[in-house]
C-alpha positions as CSV (number, residue, x, y, z in Angstrom):
1,X,-133.7,-69.6,54.6
2,X,-133.4,-73.2,53.6
3,X,-132.4,-74.2,50.0
4,X,-134.8,-76.8,48.2
5,X,-133.7,-78.2,44.7
6,X,-136.5,-79.3,42.6
7,X,-135.8,-82.0,39.9
8,X,-138.5,-82.1,37.4
9,X,-138.8,-85.2,35.5
10,X,-142.5,-84.7,33.9
11,X,-145.3,-86.9,34.5
12,X,-149.0,-85.9,35.1
13,X,-147.8,-83.0,37.2
14,X,-146.1,-81.6,34.2
15,X,-149.2,-82.6,31.6
16,X,-151.2,-80.6,29.2
17,X,-153.7,-81.7,26.5
18,X,-152.2,-82.9,23.4
19,X,-155.6,-82.9,21.3
20,X,-156.2,-86.7,22.2
21,X,-155.0,-87.2,25.8
22,X,-152.6,-85.7,28.2
23,X,-148.8,-85.9,28.0
24,X,-145.8,-84.2,30.0
25,X,-144.5,-81.4,28.1
26,X,-144.3,-78.5,31.0
27,X,-140.8,-77.4,32.3
28,X,-139.8,-77.3,36.1
29,X,-140.3,-73.6,36.1
30,X,-143.9,-73.9,34.8
31,X,-144.8,-76.9,37.5
32,X,-143.5,-74.8,40.2
33,X,-145.3,-71.5,39.4
34,X,-148.3,-73.6,40.4
35,X,-147.5,-74.2,43.9
36,X,-147.4,-72.0,47.1
37,X,-143.8,-72.2,48.3
38,X,-143.6,-72.6,52.3
39,X,-142.1,-69.0,53.4
40,X,-138.6,-70.4,54.8
41,X,-137.9,-72.0,51.8
42,X,-136.0,-71.2,48.8
43,X,-136.1,-73.1,45.6
44,X,-134.0,-74.0,42.9
45,X,-135.3,-75.9,39.7
46,X,-133.4,-78.6,38.0
47,X,-135.0,-79.5,34.6
48,X,-133.9,-83.0,34.0
49,X,-136.4,-84.4,31.3
50,X,-140.0,-84.2,31.1
51,X,-141.8,-87.3,29.6
52,X,-144.6,-89.5,30.9
53,X,-143.3,-92.0,33.3
54,X,-144.3,-95.4,31.7
55,X,-141.8,-94.3,29.2
56,X,-138.9,-94.1,31.7
57,X,-135.9,-96.2,31.1
58,X,-133.0,-97.4,33.0
59,X,-130.8,-94.6,31.6
60,X,-133.3,-92.3,32.6
61,X,-133.6,-93.5,36.1
62,X,-129.8,-93.7,36.8
63,X,-129.6,-90.2,35.2
64,X,-131.9,-89.2,38.0
65,X,-130.0,-91.1,40.8
66,X,-126.9,-89.5,40.1
67,X,-128.0,-86.0,39.6
68,X,-129.8,-86.5,43.0
69,X,-126.2,-87.3,44.4
70,X,-124.7,-84.4,42.6
71,X,-127.2,-81.9,44.1
72,X,-126.6,-83.3,47.8
73,X,-122.9,-82.6,47.0
74,X,-123.4,-79.3,48.1
75,X,-124.0,-78.8,51.8
76,X,-125.9,-75.8,51.5
77,X,-128.8,-77.8,50.1
78,X,-131.3,-78.7,52.7
79,X,-133.2,-81.4,50.8
80,X,-134.6,-82.3,47.4
81,X,-137.9,-82.7,45.9
82,X,-138.4,-84.8,42.7
83,X,-141.7,-84.3,40.4
84,X,-142.4,-87.7,38.9
85,X,-145.0,-89.3,37.0
86,X,-147.0,-91.7,39.2
87,X,-146.9,-95.0,36.9
88,X,-143.6,-95.7,37.7
89,X,-142.6,-93.3,40.7
90,X,-142.4,-96.3,43.4
91,X,-139.5,-97.5,41.1
92,X,-137.3,-94.6,40.8
93,X,-138.1,-93.6,44.6
94,X,-136.6,-97.1,45.6
95,X,-133.8,-97.0,43.5
96,X,-132.7,-93.7,44.8
97,X,-133.5,-95.1,48.5
98,X,-131.0,-97.9,47.7
99,X,-128.1,-95.9,46.9
100,X,-129.2,-92.8,49.6
101,X,-126.4,-92.5,52.2
102,X,-127.5,-88.8,53.6
103,X,-129.7,-87.5,56.7
104,X,-131.4,-84.9,54.3
105,X,-134.8,-85.9,52.6
106,X,-135.3,-86.9,49.1
107,X,-139.1,-86.4,48.5
108,X,-140.8,-87.7,45.3
109,X,-144.2,-86.3,44.7
110,X,-146.3,-85.9,41.7
111,X,-150.4,-85.6,40.9
112,X,-153.1,-87.5,39.2
113,X,-154.6,-84.3,37.8
114,X,-153.1,-82.6,34.9
115,X,-150.8,-79.2,35.2
116,X,-153.8,-76.9,34.2
117,X,-156.8,-79.1,35.8
118,X,-159.1,-76.9,38.2
119,X,-158.4,-77.7,41.7
120,X,-155.8,-80.1,40.4
121,X,-153.7,-82.1,43.3
122,X,-150.5,-81.0,42.0
123,X,-149.9,-77.6,43.6
124,X,-150.7,-78.9,47.1
125,X,-148.6,-82.1,46.6
126,X,-145.6,-79.9,45.7
127,X,-146.1,-77.5,48.7
128,X,-146.0,-80.6,51.0
129,X,-143.3,-82.1,49.3
130,X,-141.1,-78.7,49.5
131,X,-142.4,-78.6,53.3
132,X,-140.9,-82.1,53.9
133,X,-137.7,-81.5,52.2
134,X,-137.2,-78.4,54.4
135,X,-138.3,-80.0,57.8
136,X,-137.6,-83.9,58.2
137,X,-134.0,-85.7,58.6
138,X,-133.2,-89.3,58.7
139,X,-136.1,-90.8,56.7
140,X,-134.5,-91.6,53.6
141,X,-136.1,-91.5,50.3
142,X,-140.1,-90.6,51.1
143,X,-143.3,-89.9,49.1
144,X,-145.2,-87.0,49.9
145,X,-149.0,-87.5,48.6
146,X,-152.3,-86.4,49.3
147,X,-151.6,-84.9,52.7
148,X,-149.6,-88.5,53.8
149,X,-145.9,-89.3,54.1
150,X,-144.6,-92.8,53.0
151,X,-141.3,-94.5,52.6
152,X,-140.1,-95.4,49.4
153,X,-139.5,-98.9,50.3
154,X,-142.8,-101.0,50.0
155,X,-145.0,-97.9,49.1
156,X,-146.6,-98.6,45.4
157,X,-149.5,-96.9,43.7
158,X,-152.7,-98.4,44.9
159,X,-155.4,-96.4,43.3
160,X,-155.4,-95.5,39.1
161,X,-156.8,-92.3,39.2
162,X,-158.0,-91.1,42.9
163,X,-156.1,-88.4,44.5
164,X,-155.1,-91.2,47.6
165,X,-152.9,-92.7,44.9
166,X,-150.0,-94.5,47.3
167,X,-149.8,-96.7,50.3
168,X,-147.6,-99.6,51.6
169,X,-150.1,-102.6,51.5
170,X,-147.8,-104.2,54.0
171,X,-147.3,-101.5,56.1
172,X,-147.9,-98.2,57.6
173,X,-147.2,-94.7,56.6
174,X,-144.4,-92.4,58.1
175,X,-146.6,-89.4,59.0
176,X,-149.3,-86.6,57.9
177,X,-148.7,-83.4,56.2
178,X,-150.9,-80.4,56.8
179,X,-151.3,-77.2,58.7
180,X,-148.0,-76.0,57.9
181,X,-146.1,-79.0,59.6
182,X,-144.9,-82.7,59.0
183,X,-146.0,-84.9,61.6
184,X,-143.6,-88.3,61.7
185,X,-145.5,-91.3,63.2
186,X,-142.3,-93.6,62.8
187,X,-138.8,-94.0,61.1
188,X,-138.3,-96.7,58.6
189,X,-136.0,-99.7,58.7
190,X,-133.5,-99.1,56.0
191,X,-130.5,-101.2,54.8
192,X,-127.1,-99.8,54.3
193,X,-127.1,-98.1,51.4
194,X,-125.4,-99.5,48.0
195,X,-122.6,-97.5,46.6
196,X,-123.4,-95.4,43.4
197,X,-123.0,-97.6,40.2
198,X,-120.8,-96.8,37.6
199,X,-121.9,-96.1,34.0
200,X,-122.5,-99.5,32.5
201,X,-121.6,-100.4,28.7
202,X,-125.0,-101.6,28.6
203,X,-127.9,-102.0,30.9
204,X,-128.7,-105.3,32.1
205,X,-132.1,-106.6,31.0
206,X,-134.3,-107.6,33.7
207,X,-137.8,-109.2,33.0
208,X,-140.7,-109.7,35.1
209,X,-142.8,-112.9,34.5
210,X,-146.2,-113.6,35.8
211,X,-147.9,-117.1,37.0
212,X,-151.3,-118.0,36.5
213,X,-153.5,-120.9,35.8
214,X,-152.3,-122.8,33.2
215,X,-149.3,-121.2,32.8
216,X,-145.8,-122.8,31.7
217,X,-142.0,-121.8,31.6
218,X,-142.2,-120.6,28.0
219,X,-142.2,-116.8,28.7
220,X,-139.5,-117.3,31.5
221,X,-137.3,-119.4,29.3
222,X,-138.2,-116.8,26.6
223,X,-136.5,-113.9,28.9
224,X,-133.4,-116.0,29.5
225,X,-133.1,-116.6,25.7
226,X,-133.6,-113.1,24.9
227,X,-130.7,-112.0,27.4
228,X,-131.9,-111.5,30.5
229,X,-129.7,-111.4,33.5
230,X,-132.4,-110.9,35.9
231,X,-135.8,-112.2,36.2
232,X,-138.7,-111.4,38.8
233,X,-141.0,-114.1,38.9
234,X,-144.6,-112.8,39.8
235,X,-145.9,-116.1,41.9
236,X,-149.5,-116.5,43.2
237,X,-150.2,-116.6,46.5
238,X,-147.4,-116.7,49.4
239,X,-144.8,-117.4,46.2
240,X,-146.0,-120.4,44.5
241,X,-146.0,-121.9,40.8
242,X,-145.3,-125.5,39.5
243,X,-142.7,-128.1,39.2
244,X,-142.2,-127.1,35.6
245,X,-141.5,-123.2,36.6
246,X,-139.2,-124.6,39.2
247,X,-137.1,-126.5,36.8
248,X,-137.1,-123.3,34.5
249,X,-135.9,-121.4,37.3
250,X,-133.2,-123.9,38.2
251,X,-131.7,-123.8,34.7
252,X,-131.9,-120.0,34.4
253,X,-129.8,-119.6,37.9
254,X,-127.6,-122.4,36.7
255,X,-127.1,-120.2,33.5
256,X,-126.1,-117.2,36.0
257,X,-129.3,-115.5,36.0
258,X,-130.5,-113.4,38.8
259,X,-134.1,-114.6,40.0
260,X,-136.2,-112.8,42.6
261,X,-139.4,-114.4,43.8
262,X,-142.3,-111.9,44.7
263,X,-146.2,-112.5,44.3
264,X,-149.1,-111.0,42.7
265,X,-151.0,-111.0,46.0
266,X,-151.5,-106.8,47.1
267,X,-149.9,-107.5,50.5
268,X,-148.3,-110.0,52.8
269,X,-144.7,-111.4,52.4
270,X,-143.5,-114.1,50.4
271,X,-143.5,-117.2,52.5
272,X,-142.1,-120.9,52.1
273,X,-145.0,-122.9,52.8
274,X,-146.2,-125.1,50.2
275,X,-144.0,-127.8,47.8
276,X,-145.0,-129.0,44.5
277,X,-143.9,-125.7,43.0
278,X,-144.1,-123.9,45.6
279,X,-141.9,-121.3,47.3
280,X,-140.4,-123.9,49.2
281,X,-138.9,-125.5,45.9
282,X,-138.7,-122.1,44.2
283,X,-136.1,-121.1,46.9
284,X,-134.4,-124.2,46.9
285,X,-134.2,-123.9,42.9
286,X,-132.1,-120.4,43.6
287,X,-134.8,-117.9,43.4
288,X,-134.3,-115.1,46.2
289,X,-137.6,-114.1,48.0
290,X,-138.2,-110.5,48.2
291,X,-140.4,-110.4,51.4
292,X,-143.1,-107.5,51.0
293,X,-141.5,-105.7,47.9
294,X,-143.7,-106.4,45.1
295,X,-142.7,-106.7,41.3
296,X,-141.6,-103.2,40.3
297,X,-139.7,-102.8,43.3
298,X,-138.3,-106.4,43.3
299,X,-137.0,-105.4,39.8
300,X,-135.0,-102.3,40.9
301,X,-133.3,-104.6,43.8
302,X,-132.6,-106.8,41.0
303,X,-131.2,-104.2,38.7
304,X,-129.3,-102.8,41.4
305,X,-127.7,-106.0,42.0
306,X,-126.5,-106.5,38.5
307,X,-125.2,-103.0,38.2
308,X,-123.2,-103.7,41.5
309,X,-121.3,-106.9,40.2
310,X,-120.6,-109.3,37.7
311,X,-120.0,-112.5,39.8
312,X,-123.4,-114.3,40.4
313,X,-122.9,-115.0,44.1
314,X,-122.0,-111.7,44.7
315,X,-125.0,-110.2,42.9
316,X,-127.2,-112.4,45.0
317,X,-125.4,-111.1,48.0
318,X,-126.1,-107.4,46.8
319,X,-129.7,-108.4,46.1
320,X,-130.4,-109.9,49.6
321,X,-128.4,-106.6,51.2
322,X,-130.9,-104.6,49.2
323,X,-133.9,-106.6,50.3
324,X,-132.8,-106.1,54.2
325,X,-130.7,-109.3,54.8
326,X,-127.4,-108.2,55.8
327,X,-127.0,-111.2,58.0
328,X,-127.6,-113.7,55.2
329,X,-125.7,-111.8,52.7
330,X,-122.6,-111.7,55.1
331,X,-123.0,-115.4,55.4
332,X,-123.3,-115.9,51.6
333,X,-119.8,-114.2,51.4
334,X,-118.2,-116.0,53.9
335,X,-119.2,-119.5,52.8
C-alpha cells in the first residue's frame, strides 16, 4: 500500500459552527474521518495547526514548507496531501511549489462547505487529493478541487462560495479526477526550484498596493516608510499606473526595495505597451513584471526572493528565476 501523509492546517474543511459563524477547530483525524480512503492507500496525519486561512502568517507558511520537506525526507512516503483554507491556498501552494524538488506530488485541497455540512464538498475533495497523491508523479505541487487538477503556479480562487472554486484564468487545468482515476491532460512548465530558506531573525515585510483612478503614491511610499523590503504593485490593464507612481517605484528601488508589477485584470500577462506611467516606464524604473501571476502569488515570489538573499541584485535574480526567467536571471548575475 502507498503511504500518503495528510498535513492538516485548518480552513473550511476543518470548520464548525461557533455560534455566530464558522471557524476552523477540527483536528486532522476528524477531517480524515469524513472521507473515503482509496483502497490501496495508507494514510498518516500530521496536525500542523487549525486556523482560518486568512489568519495565516509567513511563519505559518514557512512551517508548512519545512514540514512538507521533512515528510518527503522519508523515501517510503508516496505523496503528501495538505488540507488548507481556500482563501490563501493559492499562496501556500505556490510557496511550496517554488521550493519543491521531488517527483512525488504535494496535493493541496480544501472545501467550500464546513466539516459537518450535509452533502459537503470536503470528503470528495479529500478523497480525490489522496488518489492524486498516490497516482501522479512529476507534476510539482497541485490543487485538487471539485474533480479538477490544477498546477499550483497561476491557480487562484475564482469563486467565493461555489464548489468549483479554483482555476488558472490564463491557462488550462492539468487534468480531471473521477471514477477512481486521475486523467492528466498536460504537464506544467516549472522553473528550477529554489533552495529551502533558512529561519530568519525577522520575516521581511512585503506589501501590496493597488492602482485605481485618482491613485497617488501615498500608500506605496507609506509601505516603504513602514519598512517594506518588497512591494507588489497591482496595476491596471496590462500593468499601467501614473508618472507619479513611476517616480515612487524608482525611489523605492533606489532604496533597495524589490518591486514586482502585476495587474488587477483577472487574466493575461503584464505587457510593456504604454508609457506616461504605463508598464514601459514602470519596468524602466525597476519594477519586475510578473507575467500572468496575480497579486497573492506575486507576493509569495517576492517573499521567497527576499528570504533567499540580501543583495538587491541577487534578490531580483531570484525573483526572476521564481517567475520562470532563468536566462534573464543568469544574465543579471553575469552583468
